[in-house]
N, CA, C and O atoms as a printed pandas DataFrame, in Angstrom:
     atom_number atom_name residue_name chain_id  residue_number  x_coord  y_coord  z_coord
0              1         N          MET        A               1   93.260   66.425   40.384
1              2        CA          MET        A               1   94.012   67.537   39.834
2              3         C          MET        A               1   95.172   67.840   40.785
3              4         O          MET        A               1   94.946   68.027   41.980
4              5         N          PRO        A               2   96.409   67.892   40.280
5              6        CA          PRO        A               2   97.559   68.136   41.150
6              7         C          PRO        A               2   97.576   69.579   41.666
7              8         O          PRO        A               2   97.153   70.518   40.992
8              9         N          ALA        A               3   98.074   69.703   42.866
9             10        CA          ALA        A               3   98.163   71.032   43.465
10            11         C          ALA        A               3   99.244   71.839   42.760
11            12         O          ALA        A               3  100.245   71.296   42.293
12            13         N          ALA        A               4   99.020   73.140   42.695
13            14        CA          ALA        A               4  100.011   74.012   42.071
14            15         C          ALA        A               4  101.267   74.018   42.926
15            16         O          ALA        A               4  101.215   74.270   44.130
16            17         N          SER        A               5  102.373   73.743   42.300
17            18        CA          SER        A               5  103.617   73.693   43.070
18            19         C          SER        A               5  104.269   75.077   43.114
19            20         O          SER        A               5  104.250   75.837   42.146
20            21         N          LYS        A               6  104.837   75.361   44.265
21            22        CA          LYS        A               6  105.535   76.624   44.429
22            23         C          LYS        A               6  106.960   76.455   43.933
23            24         O          LYS        A               6  107.526   75.365   44.026
24            25         N          PRO        A               7  107.541   77.515   43.413
25            26        CA          PRO        A               7  108.931   77.393   42.986
26            27         C          PRO        A               7  109.835   77.189   44.203
27            28         O          PRO        A               7  109.570   77.737   45.272
28            29         N          PRO        A               8  110.881   76.415   44.044
29            30        CA          PRO        A               8  111.775   76.192   45.184
30            31         C          PRO        A               8  112.429   77.498   45.614
31            32         O          PRO        A               8  112.840   78.312   44.788
32            33         N          ARG        A               9  112.513   77.674   46.925
33            34        CA          ARG        A               9  113.100   78.902   47.448
34            35         C          ARG        A               9  114.574   78.673   47.731
35            36         O          ARG        A               9  114.988   77.587   48.138
36            37         N          LYS        A              10  115.354   79.716   47.508
37            38        CA          LYS        A              10  116.792   79.646   47.741
38            39         C          LYS        A              10  117.135   80.492   48.951
39            40         O          LYS        A              10  116.520   81.531   49.193
40            41         N          SER        A              11  118.109   80.044   49.700
41            42        CA          SER        A              11  118.598   80.811   50.841
42            43         C          SER        A              11  119.469   81.948   50.331
43            44         O          SER        A              11  120.296   81.754   49.441
44            45         N          CYS        A              12  119.283   83.119   50.890
45            46        CA          CYS        A              12  120.062   84.289   50.493
46            47         C          CYS        A              12  121.454   84.204   51.121
47            48         O          CYS        A              12  121.599   84.238   52.343
48            49         N          GLU        A              13  122.458   84.095   50.279
49            50        CA          GLU        A              13  123.837   83.963   50.751
50            51         C          GLU        A              13  124.283   85.202   51.523
51            52         O          GLU        A              13  125.042   85.095   52.486
52            53         N          GLU        A              14  123.824   86.353   51.111
53            54        CA          GLU        A              14  124.189   87.602   51.793
54            55         C          GLU        A              14  123.640   87.616   53.218
55            56         O          GLU        A              14  124.297   88.121   54.128
56            57         N          ALA        A              15  122.450   87.071   53.417
57            58        CA          ALA        A              15  121.882   86.983   54.764
58            59         C          ALA        A              15  122.700   86.038   55.631
59            60         O          ALA        A              15  122.923   86.314   56.810
60            61         N          ASP        A              16  123.147   84.925   55.058
61            62        CA          ASP        A              16  124.006   83.989   55.792
62            63         C          ASP        A              16  125.308   84.664   56.213
63            64         O          ASP        A              16  125.761   84.503   57.347
64            65         N          ASN        A              17  125.910   85.424   55.288
65            66        CA          ASN        A              17  127.159   86.120   55.593
66            67         C          ASN        A              17  126.962   87.180   56.671
67            68         O          ASN        A              17  127.807   87.339   57.552
68            69         N          ALA        A              18  125.857   87.899   56.602
69            70        CA          ALA        A              18  125.580   88.930   57.600
70            71         C          ALA        A              18  125.433   88.318   58.984
71            72         O          ALA        A              18  125.954   88.856   59.961
72            73         N          LEU        A              19  124.731   87.204   59.072
73            74        CA          LEU        A              19  124.546   86.543   60.361
74            75         C          LEU        A              19  125.869   86.010   60.904
75            76         O          LEU        A              19  126.140   86.129   62.099
76            77         N          SER        A              20  126.684   85.429   60.046
77            78        CA          SER        A              20  127.991   84.925   60.475
78            79         C          SER        A              20  128.864   86.052   61.011
79            80         O          SER        A              20  129.486   85.918   62.065
80            81         N          MET        A              21  128.908   87.153   60.285
81            82        CA          MET        A              21  129.718   88.283   60.735
82            83         C          MET        A              21  129.196   88.864   62.041
83            84         O          MET        A              21  129.980   89.258   62.905
84            85         N          ALA        A              22  127.892   88.919   62.186
85            86        CA          ALA        A              22  127.312   89.444   63.423
86            87         C          ALA        A              22  127.699   88.572   64.610
87            88         O          ALA        A              22  128.023   89.080   65.684
88            89         N          ILE        A              23  127.665   87.272   64.414
89            90        CA          ILE        A              23  128.036   86.364   65.509
90            91         C          ILE        A              23  129.526   86.494   65.829
91            92         O          ILE        A              23  129.902   86.525   67.001
92            93         N          PHE        A              24  130.369   86.569   64.815
93            94        CA          PHE        A              24  131.801   86.727   65.053
94            95         C          PHE        A              24  132.113   88.067   65.718
95            96         O          PHE        A              24  133.081   88.178   66.470
96            97         N          SER        A              25  131.293   89.083   65.441
97            98        CA          SER        A              25  131.553   90.401   66.015
98            99         C          SER        A              25  131.375   90.414   67.534
99           100         O          SER        A              25  131.886   91.308   68.209
100          101         N          ILE        A              26  130.662   89.439   68.066
101          102        CA          ILE        A              26  130.512   89.344   69.517
102          103         C          ILE        A              26  131.854   89.002   70.154
103          104         O          ILE        A              26  132.179   89.509   71.227
104          105         N          PHE        A              27  132.625   88.152   69.504
105          106        CA          PHE        A              27  133.843   87.613   70.086
106          107         C          PHE        A              27  135.111   88.372   69.722
107          108         O          PHE        A              27  136.046   88.420   70.522
108          109         N          CYS        A              28  135.163   88.961   68.545
109          110        CA          CYS        A              28  136.377   89.685   68.167
110          111         C          CYS        A              28  136.061   90.778   67.142
111          112         O          CYS        A              28  135.180   90.631   66.295
112          113         N          LEU        A              29  136.796   91.857   67.249
113          114        CA          LEU        A              29  136.713   92.970   66.303
114          115         C          LEU        A              29  135.287   93.491   66.105
115          116         O          LEU        A              29  134.856   93.728   64.976
116          117         N          GLY        A              30  134.569   93.664   67.199
117          118        CA          GLY        A              30  133.191   94.130   67.113
118          119         C          GLY        A              30  133.045   95.470   66.439
119          120         O          GLY        A              30  132.062   95.712   65.739
120          121         N          ILE        A              31  134.016   96.350   66.642
121          122        CA          ILE        A              31  133.943   97.683   66.043
122          123         C          ILE        A              31  134.050   97.627   64.527
123          124         O          ILE        A              31  133.575   98.531   63.838
124          125         N          ILE        A              32  134.667   96.577   64.002
125          126        CA          ILE        A              32  134.823   96.449   62.555
126          127         C          ILE        A              32  133.743   95.547   61.959
127          128         O          ILE        A              32  133.111   95.902   60.964
128          129         N          LEU        A              33  133.537   94.386   62.568
129          130        CA          LEU        A              33  132.624   93.395   61.979
130          131         C          LEU        A              33  131.146   93.752   62.144
131          132         O          LEU        A              33  130.338   93.432   61.272
132          133         N          ALA        A              34  130.781   94.404   63.237
133          134        CA          ALA        A              34  129.366   94.729   63.452
134          135         C          ALA        A              34  128.825   95.688   62.382
135          136         O          ALA        A              34  127.754   95.430   61.833
136          137         N          PRO        A              35  129.529   96.785   62.065
137          138        CA          PRO        A              35  129.012   97.641   60.981
138          139         C          PRO        A              35  128.973   96.942   59.629
139          140         O          PRO        A              35  128.075   97.187   58.823
140          141         N          ILE        A              36  129.952   96.065   59.379
141          142        CA          ILE        A              36  129.938   95.309   58.114
142          143         C          ILE        A              36  128.722   94.383   58.086
143          144         O          ILE        A              36  128.059   94.251   57.057
144          145         N          ALA        A              37  128.434   93.748   59.213
145          146        CA          ALA        A              37  127.267   92.864   59.290
146          147         C          ALA        A              37  125.975   93.648   59.074
147          148         O          ALA        A              37  125.062   93.165   58.405
148          149         N          LEU        A              38  125.893   94.843   59.629
149          150        CA          LEU        A              38  124.700   95.678   59.429
150          151         C          LEU        A              38  124.553   96.066   57.961
151          152         O          LEU        A              38  123.444   96.080   57.426
152          153         N          SER        A              39  125.660   96.376   57.318
153          154        CA          SER        A              39  125.628   96.727   55.905
154          155         C          SER        A              39  125.190   95.536   55.049
155          156         O          SER        A              39  124.364   95.679   54.147
156          157         N          LYS        A              40  125.746   94.373   55.338
157          158        CA          LYS        A              40  125.376   93.169   54.592
158          159         C          LYS        A              40  123.910   92.795   54.834
159          160         O          LYS        A              40  123.233   92.311   53.928
160          161         N          ALA        A              41  123.427   93.020   56.051
161          162        CA          ALA        A              41  122.020   92.732   56.350
162          163         C          ALA        A              41  121.101   93.634   55.536
163          164         O          ALA        A              41  120.068   93.185   55.040
164          165         N          SER        A              42  121.472   94.902   55.398
165          166        CA          SER        A              42  120.662   95.820   54.586
166          167         C          SER        A              42  120.645   95.396   53.123
167          168         O          SER        A              42  119.605   95.430   52.465
168          169         N          LYS        A              43  121.818   94.996   52.622
169          170        CA          LYS        A              43  121.896   94.541   51.238
170          171         C          LYS        A              43  121.070   93.272   51.043
171          172         O          LYS        A              43  120.369   93.125   50.042
172          173         N          ALA        A              44  121.160   92.361   52.008
173          174        CA          ALA        A              44  120.396   91.111   51.909
174          175         C          ALA        A              44  118.896   91.391   51.923
175          176         O          ALA        A              44  118.136   90.760   51.189
176          177         N          GLU        A              45  118.478   92.331   52.752
177          178        CA          GLU        A              45  117.048   92.662   52.802
178          179         C          GLU        A              45  116.564   93.182   51.447
179          180         O          GLU        A              45  115.490   92.805   50.978
180          181         N          ARG        A              46  117.360   94.045   50.825
181          182        CA          ARG        A              46  116.985   94.549   49.498
182          183         C          ARG        A              46  116.890   93.410   48.483
183          184         O          ARG        A              46  115.959   93.366   47.678
184          185         N          LEU        A              47  117.858   92.489   48.524
185          186        CA          LEU        A              47  117.841   91.360   47.594
186          187         C          LEU        A              47  116.614   90.475   47.802
187          188         O          LEU        A              47  115.997   90.020   46.839
188          189         N          ILE        A              48  116.268   90.234   49.066
189          190        CA          ILE        A              48  115.123   89.369   49.373
190          191         C          ILE        A              48  113.817   90.015   48.937
191          192         O          ILE        A              48  112.921   89.338   48.432
192          193         N          VAL        A              49  113.710   91.317   49.130
193          194        CA          VAL        A              49  112.488   92.019   48.725
194          195         C          VAL        A              49  112.345   92.017   47.203
195          196         O          VAL        A              49  111.239   91.893   46.677
196          197         N          GLU        A              50  113.463   92.155   46.506
197          198        CA          GLU        A              50  113.413   92.200   45.043
198          199         C          GLU        A              50  113.191   90.828   44.403
199          200         O          GLU        A              50  112.520   90.729   43.375
200          201         N          ASP        A              51  113.745   89.778   44.994
201          202        CA          ASP        A              51  113.664   88.438   44.415
202          203         C          ASP        A              51  112.789   87.542   45.297
203          204         O          ASP        A              51  113.169   87.202   46.417
204          205         N          LEU        A              52  111.638   87.173   44.790
205          206        CA          LEU        A              52  110.685   86.388   45.575
206          207         C          LEU        A              52  111.147   84.959   45.826
207          208         O          LEU        A              52  110.570   84.273   46.670
208          209         N          GLU        A              53  112.170   84.492   45.118
209          210        CA          GLU        A              53  112.674   83.136   45.327
210          211         C          GLU        A              53  113.631   83.053   46.518
211          212         O          GLU        A              53  113.917   81.956   46.999
212          213         N          LEU        A              54  114.122   84.180   46.993
213          214        CA          LEU        A              54  115.080   84.182   48.098
214          215         C          LEU        A              54  114.359   84.190   49.436
215          216         O          LEU        A              54  113.307   84.810   49.590
216          217         N          GLU        A              55  114.942   83.491   50.400
217          218        CA          GLU        A              55  114.417   83.517   51.755
218          219         C          GLU        A              55  115.568   83.809   52.707
219          220         O          GLU        A              55  116.735   83.623   52.361
220          221         N          GLY        A              56  115.233   84.263   53.900
221          222        CA          GLY        A              56  116.267   84.555   54.880
222          223         C          GLY        A              56  116.027   85.836   55.632
223          224         O          GLY        A              56  116.953   86.382   56.234
224          225         N          MET        A              57  114.798   86.334   55.614
225          226        CA          MET        A              57  114.501   87.585   56.316
226          227         C          MET        A              57  114.711   87.431   57.819
227          228         O          MET        A              57  115.087   88.394   58.487
228          229         N          GLY        A              58  114.478   86.245   58.357
229          230        CA          GLY        A              58  114.725   86.004   59.777
230          231         C          GLY        A              58  116.207   86.127   60.109
231          232         O          GLY        A              58  116.574   86.658   61.157
232          233         N          LYS        A              59  117.055   85.635   59.211
233          234        CA          LYS        A              59  118.496   85.757   59.409
234          235         C          LYS        A              59  118.927   87.218   59.359
235          236         O          LYS        A              59  119.815   87.640   60.099
236          237         N          VAL        A              60  118.288   87.980   58.482
237          238        CA          VAL        A              60  118.599   89.410   58.382
238          239         C          VAL        A              60  118.256   90.113   59.688
239          240         O          VAL        A              60  119.047   90.909   60.193
240          241         N          LYS        A              61  117.087   89.825   60.230
241          242        CA          LYS        A              61  116.677   90.460   61.486
242          243         C          LYS        A              61  117.583   90.042   62.638
243          244         O          LYS        A              61  117.955   90.868   63.472
244          245         N          ALA        A              62  117.937   88.759   62.682
245          246        CA          ALA        A              62  118.838   88.280   63.732
246          247         C          ALA        A              62  120.213   88.932   63.608
247          248         O          ALA        A              62  120.813   89.309   64.615
248          249         N          ALA        A              63  120.708   89.064   62.396
249          250        CA          ALA        A              63  122.014   89.697   62.181
250          251         C          ALA        A              63  121.989   91.142   62.643
251          252         O          ALA        A              63  122.941   91.615   63.264
252          253         N          ARG        A              64  120.904   91.846   62.344
253          254        CA          ARG        A              64  120.796   93.246   62.774
254          255         C          ARG        A              64  120.777   93.359   64.297
255          256         O          ARG        A              64  121.455   94.214   64.866
256          257         N          ILE        A              65  120.013   92.510   64.947
257          258        CA          ILE        A              65  119.921   92.560   66.405
258          259         C          ILE        A              65  121.265   92.235   67.041
259          260         O          ILE        A              65  121.726   92.954   67.927
260          261         N          ILE        A              66  121.892   91.158   66.594
261          262        CA          ILE        A              66  123.170   90.730   67.172
262          263         C          ILE        A              66  124.258   91.767   66.919
263          264         O          ILE        A              66  125.027   92.089   67.825
264          265         N          ALA        A              67  124.331   92.292   65.701
265          266        CA          ALA        A              67  125.361   93.283   65.379
266          267         C          ALA        A              67  125.156   94.572   66.171
267          268         O          ALA        A              67  126.128   95.182   66.616
268          269         N          THR        A              68  123.919   94.989   66.350
269          270        CA          THR        A              68  123.642   96.198   67.119
270          271         C          THR        A              68  124.036   96.008   68.579
271          272         O          THR        A              68  124.632   96.899   69.184
272          273         N          ILE        A              69  123.711   94.865   69.139
273          274        CA          ILE        A              69  124.081   94.581   70.531
274          275         C          ILE        A              69  125.596   94.502   70.667
275          276         O          ILE        A              69  126.163   95.041   71.617
276          277         N          SER        A              70  126.249   93.838   69.730
277          278        CA          SER        A              70  127.703   93.715   69.770
278          279         C          SER        A              70  128.378   95.077   69.696
279          280         O          SER        A              70  129.314   95.355   70.445
280          281         N          LEU        A              71  127.905   95.916   68.797
281          282        CA          LEU        A              71  128.461   97.256   68.658
282          283         C          LEU        A              71  128.216   98.079   69.921
283          284         O          LEU        A              71  129.099   98.802   70.381
284          285         N          GLY        A              72  127.017   97.965   70.471
285          286        CA          GLY        A              72  126.695   98.675   71.710
286          287         C          GLY        A              72  127.572   98.239   72.868
287          288         O          GLY        A              72  128.044   99.075   73.639
288          289         N          LEU        A              73  127.795   96.936   72.998
289          290        CA          LEU        A              73  128.655   96.435   74.065
290          291         C          LEU        A              73  130.094   96.894   73.875
291          292         O          LEU        A              73  130.779   97.204   74.850
292          293         N          TRP        A              74  130.552   96.941   72.646
293          294        CA          TRP        A              74  131.897   97.404   72.383
294          295         C          TRP        A              74  132.041   98.870   72.785
295          296         O          TRP        A              74  133.030   99.247   73.412
296          297         N          VAL        A              75  131.061   99.695   72.428
297          298        CA          VAL        A              75  131.094  101.122   72.787
298          299         C          VAL        A              75  131.056  101.278   74.307
299          300         O          VAL        A              75  131.793  102.093   74.861
300          301         N          LEU        A              76  130.213  100.514   74.981
301          302        CA          LEU        A              76  130.169  100.582   76.441
302          303         C          LEU        A              76  131.501  100.164   77.058
303          304         O          LEU        A              76  131.927  100.744   78.056
304          305         N          GLY        A              77  132.155   99.175   76.480
305          306        CA          GLY        A              77  133.464   98.754   76.960
306          307         C          GLY        A              77  134.496   99.851   76.832
307          308         O          GLY        A              77  135.308  100.055   77.735
308          309         N          VAL        A              78  134.471  100.560   75.717
309          310        CA          VAL        A              78  135.406  101.673   75.518
310          311         C          VAL        A              78  135.119  102.786   76.517
311          312         O          VAL        A              78  136.045  103.357   77.093
312          313         N          ILE        A              79  133.855  103.094   76.725
313          314        CA          ILE        A              79  133.489  104.134   77.695
314          315         C          ILE        A              79  133.937  103.730   79.088
315          316         O          ILE        A              79  134.445  104.565   79.836
316          317         N          ALA        A              80  133.762  102.474   79.452
317          318        CA          ALA        A              80  134.183  102.007   80.774
318          319         C          ALA        A              80  135.695  102.118   80.936
319          320         O          ALA        A              80  136.180  102.513   81.995
320          321         N          ARG        A              81  136.433  101.773   79.899
321          322        CA          ARG        A              81  137.903  101.884   79.974
322          323         C          ARG        A              81  138.338  103.338   80.081
323          324         O          ARG        A              81  139.254  103.664   80.836
324          325         N          LEU        A              82  137.682  104.208   79.325
325          326        CA          LEU        A              82  138.054  105.622   79.376
326          327         C          LEU        A              82  137.681  106.277   80.697
327          328         O          LEU        A              82  138.351  107.209   81.142
328          329         N          SER        A              83  136.627  105.801   81.318
329          330        CA          SER        A              83  136.218  106.393   82.596
330          331         C          SER        A              83  137.139  105.996   83.729
331          332         O          SER        A              83  137.117  106.627   84.785
332          333         N          GLU        A              84  137.958  104.954   83.536
333          334        CA          GLU        A              84  138.908  104.539   84.575
334          335         C          GLU        A              84  140.128  105.442   84.642
335          336         O          GLU        A              84  140.861  105.417   85.631
336          337         N          TRP        A              85  140.356  106.233   83.614
337          338        CA          TRP        A              85  141.516  107.108   83.605
338          339         C          TRP        A              85  141.330  108.128   84.642
339          340         O          TRP        A              85  142.191  108.988   84.823
């Protein structure tokens, strides 16, 4: 008797975009790209929870961590520059 096959899983495009933006936010425009990455990660998480065929929760978590760190480093950089005045 053949084993029951699982439906093929699809990668969540929104999770891929969130991770890409989070990584780019480390190098440039962190104040703009990091919040966008966090927003896209939240949207991707909702999509993944609603659609059982989508995968990418690990990418969502990585995007959130990277974007949060990037945003934090950007804020610390601004504080450091302002404290030099």
